[in-house]
VEXTORNU-359680 format. One record per residue (C-alpha): x, y, z; residue in three letters. Coordinates in steps of 0.5 Angstrom, whole numbers, padded with zeros to 4 digits, always signed. Layout:
BEGIN
XYZAla;...
***
This chain:
BEGIN
+0052+0020-0016Met;+0045+0022-0013Ser;+0039+0022-0018Met;+0037+0028-0015Leu;+0039+0034-0019Met;+0043+0039-0015Thr;+0044+0044-0020Gln;+0038+0048-0024Pro;+0037+0046-0031Arg;+0039+0051-0036Thr;+0037+0048-0042Asp;+0029+0049-0041Ile;+0027+0056-0045Pro;+0024+0061-0040Thr;+0022+0066-0045Asn;+0017+0062-0049Val;+0010+0065-0050Thr;+0005+0060-0051Ala;+0000+0063-0056Thr;-0007+0060-0059Ala;-0008+0059-0066Glu;-0015+0060-0068Phe;-0019+0056-0073Asp;-0026+0058-0076Pro;-0032+0054-0074Pro;-0033+0050-0080Ile;-0041+0049-0081Val;-0041+0047-0089Arg;-0045+0041-0090Pro;-0041+0039-0097Ser;-0034+0039-0098Gly;-0030+0044-0102Ser;-0024+0043-0107Gly;-0019+0045-0101Met;-0019+0039-0098Gly;-0024+0041-0092Ile;-0029+0035-0091Lys;-0036+0036-0090Pro;-0039+0036-0083Val;-0045+0034-0079Ser;-0050+0038-0076Leu;-0047+0036-0069Asp;-0040+0037-0071Glu;-0042+0044-0074Ala;-0045+0046-0067Arg;-0039+0043-0063Leu;-0034+0047-0067Gly;-0038+0053-0067Ala;-0040+0052-0059Ser;-0032+0051-0058Trp;-0030+0058-0061Val;-0036+0061-0058Ser;-0034+0059-0051Val;-0027+0059-0051Ala;-0028+0067-0053Gly;-0024+0066-0059Gln;-0024+0071-0065Leu;-0030+0068-0069Phe;-0028+0068-0076Leu;-0033+0065-0081Val;-0030+0062-0087Ser;-0036+0058-0090Asp;-0039+0061-0096Trp;-0046+0064-0093Leu;-0050+0065-0099Pro;-0050+0057-0100Glu;-0051+0055-0093Leu;-0058+0052-0091Pro;-0062+0055-0086Ala;-0060+0050-0080Glu;-0053+0052-0081Arg;-0054+0059-0081Ile;-0058+0058-0074Glu;-0052+0055-0071Val;-0048+0061-0073Leu;-0053+0066-0070Lys;-0053+0062-0064Arg;-0046+0062-0062Thr;-0044+0069-0065Met;-0043+0074-0060Ser;-0048+0080-0061His;-0045+0087-0062His;-0049+0093-0060Asp;
***
């Protein structure tokens, strides 16, 4: 028997749509009771930049009144403006 396939494969689904699940950028400097670990300032910048560059929905899940000024600045610099 030849190693080359002569018949098309029928076990591969062809009607599958790939979707991307968005995750909010995490910029909090301290942990929470939900098992989310704190992130460094560099990690906060990376996560927020990735969401911005990828064009994903920018959903903030951190409690904004408790964020330090440098973390708010990360969000301000990476969120798109709505005029």
